[in-house]
Structure formats: structure tokens, C-alpha cells
C-alpha positions as CSV (number, residue, x, y, z in Angstrom):
1,M,0.0,0.0,0.0
2,D,1.2,3.5,-0.7
3,R,0.6,6.4,1.6
4,R,-2.7,7.3,0.0
5,E,-4.0,3.8,0.5
6,I,-2.7,3.7,4.1
7,A,-4.6,7.0,4.7
8,A,-7.7,5.5,3.3
9,L,-7.3,2.4,5.5
10,L,-6.8,4.5,8.6
11,A,-9.9,6.6,7.7
12,Y,-11.9,3.4,7.3
13,I,-10.6,2.0,10.7
14,G,-11.4,5.4,12.3
15,R,-15.1,5.1,11.3
16,L,-15.3,1.7,13.0
17,D,-13.1,2.4,16.0
18,P,-12.8,6.2,16.9
19,R,-10.0,5.4,19.3
20,T,-7.6,5.2,16.4
21,I,-8.4,8.8,15.2
22,R,-5.6,11.3,15.7
23,T,-6.8,14.9,15.9
24,D,-3.4,16.4,16.3
25,Q,-1.7,17.0,12.9
26,G,1.7,15.8,14.1
27,E,0.3,12.6,15.7
28,A,-1.7,11.9,12.5
29,R,1.4,12.3,10.4
30,D,3.4,10.0,12.7
31,Q,0.7,7.4,12.6
32,L,0.5,7.5,8.9
33,A,4.4,7.1,8.6
34,Q,4.3,4.2,11.1
35,W,1.6,2.3,9.3
36,H,3.2,2.9,5.9
37,E,6.5,1.6,7.2
38,L,5.0,-1.6,8.5
39,L,2.4,-2.2,5.8
40,G,4.1,-0.9,2.7
41,D,4.5,-4.4,1.3
42,V,0.9,-5.4,2.1
43,P,-1.6,-4.7,-0.7
44,M,-4.9,-3.1,0.0
45,A,-6.7,-5.8,-2.0
46,T,-6.0,-8.6,-4.5
47,P,-8.1,-10.2,-7.2
48,H,-8.3,-13.4,-5.2
49,G,-9.7,-13.0,-1.7
50,W,-7.5,-10.6,0.2
51,D,-8.7,-7.2,1.5
52,A,-6.9,-5.3,4.2
53,R,-10.2,-3.6,5.2
54,V,-11.8,-7.1,5.8
55,A,-8.8,-8.0,8.1
56,A,-9.1,-4.8,10.0
57,R,-12.9,-5.1,10.4
58,Q,-12.5,-8.7,11.6
59,H,-10.0,-7.6,14.3
60,I,-12.3,-4.8,15.5
61,R,-15.2,-7.1,15.6
62,T,-13.5,-9.8,17.6
63,S,-10.9,-8.1,19.8
64,P,-11.4,-5.5,22.5
65,Y,-7.9,-4.1,21.9
66,Q,-7.1,-1.2,19.6
67,I,-5.9,-2.3,16.2
68,L,-2.2,-2.3,15.4
69,P,-0.4,-2.7,12.0
70,A,0.5,-6.3,13.1
71,D,-3.2,-7.1,13.2
72,V,-3.3,-6.5,9.4
73,A,0.1,-8.0,8.6
74,R,-0.5,-11.3,10.4
75,P,-3.6,-12.2,8.3
76,W,-1.7,-11.2,5.2
77,E,1.2,-13.6,6.0
78,S,-1.3,-16.4,6.7
79,Y,-3.0,-15.7,3.4
80,R,0.4,-15.9,1.6
81,R,1.4,-19.2,3.3
82,D,-1.9,-20.8,2.6
83,R,-1.8,-20.0,-1.1
84,L,1.8,-21.2,-1.5
85,A,0.9,-24.5,0.4
86,R,-1.8,-25.1,-2.2
87,H,0.4,-24.3,-5.2
88,S,2.2,-27.0,-7.3
89,D,4.8,-25.6,-9.6
90,P,3.7,-26.0,-13.3
91,T,6.2,-27.0,-15.9
92,P,7.8,-23.7,-17.2
93,S,7.2,-23.0,-20.9
94,V,10.8,-22.0,-21.5
95,D,13.7,-24.1,-22.7
96,P,14.7,-26.4,-19.8
97,D,18.4,-26.1,-20.8
98,D,18.1,-22.3,-20.0
99,Q,18.5,-22.6,-16.2
100,A,18.2,-18.9,-15.6
101,A,14.9,-18.5,-17.6
102,W,13.5,-21.8,-16.0
103,T,14.2,-20.5,-12.5
104,A,12.9,-17.0,-13.2
105,E,9.6,-18.4,-14.5
106,L,9.2,-20.6,-11.4
107,V,10.0,-17.8,-9.1
108,G,7.7,-15.4,-10.9
109,A,4.8,-17.8,-10.7
110,R,5.3,-18.3,-7.0
111,R,5.5,-14.6,-6.3
112,A,2.3,-14.0,-8.3
113,V,0.5,-16.7,-6.3
114,A,1.8,-15.4,-3.0
115,A,0.8,-11.9,-3.9
116,G,-2.8,-12.9,-4.8
117,I,-2.4,-12.0,-8.4
118,A,-2.7,-15.5,-9.7
119,Q,-4.5,-18.6,-8.5
120,P,-2.5,-21.5,-7.1
121,A,-1.8,-24.2,-9.7
122,Q,-2.7,-27.7,-8.5
123,A,-1.3,-30.9,-9.8
124,R,-3.8,-32.9,-11.9
125,A,-4.3,-36.5,-10.7
126,I,-4.7,-39.4,-13.1
127,T,-7.2,-41.1,-10.8
128,S,-10.6,-40.0,-9.6
129,G,-10.9,-40.9,-6.0
130,R,-12.7,-44.1,-5.0
131,D,-13.9,-44.8,-8.6
132,G,-10.5,-45.8,-9.7
133,I,-8.8,-44.9,-13.0
134,D,-10.1,-41.9,-14.9
135,P,-12.3,-43.0,-17.9
136,R,-10.0,-41.3,-20.3
137,L,-7.0,-43.2,-19.0
138,K,-9.0,-46.4,-19.2
139,A,-9.8,-45.8,-22.9
140,R,-6.2,-45.0,-23.6
141,L,-5.1,-48.2,-21.9
142,R,-7.6,-50.2,-24.0
143,E,-6.1,-48.7,-27.1
144,I,-2.4,-49.5,-26.3
145,G,-3.0,-52.6,-24.2
146,S,-0.7,-51.6,-21.4
147,C,0.7,-48.5,-19.7
148,I,4.2,-49.8,-20.4
149,P,5.1,-50.0,-24.1
150,P,6.2,-53.5,-25.3
151,A,9.7,-52.3,-26.1
152,A,10.1,-51.0,-22.5
153,R,8.6,-54.1,-21.0
154,A,11.1,-56.3,-22.9
155,A,14.0,-54.1,-21.8
156,L,12.8,-54.3,-18.2
157,A,12.4,-58.1,-18.2
158,P,16.0,-59.0,-17.1
159,Y,15.5,-56.7,-14.1
160,R,12.1,-58.1,-13.2
161,P,12.4,-61.8,-13.7
162,A,9.5,-62.8,-11.5
163,R,7.2,-60.3,-13.2
164,A,8.4,-61.4,-16.6
165,A,7.8,-65.0,-15.8
166,R,4.3,-64.2,-14.5
167,E,3.3,-62.3,-17.6
168,A,4.7,-65.0,-19.9
169,A,2.7,-67.7,-18.0
170,V,-0.6,-65.7,-18.2
171,A,0.0,-65.0,-21.9
172,Q,0.3,-68.8,-22.6
173,G,-2.9,-69.5,-20.7
174,Q,-1.3,-71.0,-17.7
175,P,-2.5,-70.2,-14.1
176,D,-1.3,-67.1,-12.5
177,A,0.8,-68.5,-9.6
178,L,1.2,-65.1,-7.9
179,S,-2.5,-64.7,-7.5
180,V,-2.5,-67.1,-4.5
181,R,-0.5,-67.3,-1.3
182,C,2.6,-69.6,-1.4
183,E,2.3,-72.2,1.4
184,W,6.0,-73.0,1.3
185,C,7.7,-69.6,1.5
186,L,4.5,-67.8,2.8
187,A,4.7,-65.1,0.0
188,Q,1.5,-63.1,-0.1
189,P,-0.5,-62.8,-3.3
190,G,1.3,-60.5,-5.8
191,E,4.7,-61.1,-4.2
192,P,7.3,-63.4,-5.8
193,C,8.4,-66.5,-4.0
194,R,11.6,-66.6,-2.0
195,R,14.2,-69.2,-1.4
196,R,13.3,-70.7,1.9
197,R,16.2,-72.2,3.9
198,V,16.3,-73.8,7.3
199,G,18.7,-72.2,9.7
200,P,20.8,-73.8,12.4
201,D,18.1,-73.1,14.9
202,G,15.5,-74.9,12.8
203,G,13.7,-71.7,11.8
204,A,12.9,-70.9,8.1
205,R,14.8,-68.0,6.5
206,G,14.0,-66.3,3.3
207,T,16.7,-64.8,1.0
208,A,16.6,-63.6,-2.5
209,P,13.3,-63.7,-4.5
210,R,12.9,-66.5,-7.0
211,A,12.3,-65.9,-10.7
212,T,9.8,-68.8,-10.8
213,P,7.2,-69.7,-8.2
214,H,7.4,-72.8,-6.1
215,P,5.7,-75.9,-7.7
216,G,3.2,-76.1,-4.8
217,R,2.1,-72.6,-5.6
218,L,1.6,-73.4,-9.2
219,D,-0.5,-76.4,-8.3
220,L,-2.6,-74.3,-5.9
221,A,-3.2,-71.7,-8.6
222,A,-4.1,-74.3,-11.1
223,A,-6.6,-75.9,-8.7
224,Q,-8.2,-72.5,-7.9
225,Q,-8.4,-71.3,-11.5
226,P,-11.5,-73.4,-12.4
227,Q,-13.3,-72.3,-9.2
228,Q,-12.7,-68.7,-10.0
229,T,-13.9,-69.1,-13.6
230,E,-17.0,-70.8,-12.3
231,Q,-17.7,-68.0,-9.8
232,V,-17.4,-65.4,-12.5
233,R,-19.8,-67.4,-14.8
234,Q,-22.5,-68.0,-12.2
235,P,-23.6,-64.4,-11.7
236,A,-23.6,-63.9,-15.4
237,M,-25.9,-66.9,-15.9
238,A,-28.1,-65.7,-13.1
């Protein structure tokens, strides 16, 4: 706020609380200089929700004490913090190799949000709450078949042997062994089997994960596959 805006704010406050009115010319000048020094970086109002007069009126309504510049500055700082907490930096439009321009655009966007000139930018989620994947993403996945391109999946196979073996088995029509719990190594559904060894104390110990599931887990998955298929068919027939 400039000095004219500070004077307008003090006049507004004086109408609500006559205790702040200074009748002596010297005292009024000193009051104006003090408020301008402390609130010079606080705007009178912004396009997005801030108004110094509202903050002053709220203090006068709820506090029996005479208003001070800090009673306007504190709500302004809370307003700035709240906006920055809700802001997610969007990707700058400049060349990412130009570090100075990249940083300048990020800083400029944050300052505009904090000053109430621009609205906070929030990150867009690809899911929609409890309903699962967004319909547009579902349609895209149906088109391409997977969120991982085939070339990338093949390149990742050596680093994910258990996942690669599972996908290969399902593609060949074999039962999905990882859909059931392994009774030997106690691996939970979705987790790869682990080499289970018996220690000197007689207790079982698991080490590195296996690329292939234990035979017993395969048998259990094969036995449960017809049951799961029948359970899916029965509601459809009903």
C-alpha cells in the first residue's frame, strides 16, 4: 500500500473504532508514517480473496484491543502461506536447458500466487478418488493394451524376472501363480516366491526372491483357477 492507501485504510478504521483517530496534525502524520513503514508491502486488496479492510474489520469485531499494524500484517502472511501451500509448480514453458529462464519463470509464478495476483496451480491427478482410474485413461489403456510400451517391457524383463515369468505364463494361458499365497515360503498374493532355507536353529529363513514360483504354488493356482472361472460365470448366468 502507498501512503494514500494507508490514509484511506486509517480513515476506514477510524469510522469503525474512533479510538484510532488522531486529531493532532503531528500525531496523525506520525501514525501514517508508522503504518506505511510496517504495511508498505501489504496490498490493499488482491483479485483473489485478500482485502486489508476485511482483516481490520475482523479484528475490530472480535478483539477489545485497539488495532495495530500487526493485526493486518499477520492475516496477510497467513494468506500468503496458505496460497503457497496449495500451489504446485507447473512446468515452465521456456527451454529447460536455459536454467536462468527456467528458475525465473518458477519464481515469478510463485510470487504471483503469494501476492494474490494468480491462483495456485494444483497438480492434476490421473485417478478420480474411489472410482479408480479416470475413464479417459481407461480408454487409452484399452487402445495401447498396457501403460508400459512393449519395447520398454522387454527391456525391463531382465531386471524383473518374477514379473516377466508371470506375464509369460498368463500370456500362454497358464494359471497365475502369484494370484495365490505360497504355502512354502509364505509369500503373499502378488509377491514373488523366495528361497526358503532352514537355519541352524531350525527356523525358516528367506533370502533372494525366485524368478519362478514354487511348484506347490503353481498347483494351488491351477486348482483354484477353475473355481474362480465358475464363480465369474454363475452371476452372469443368473
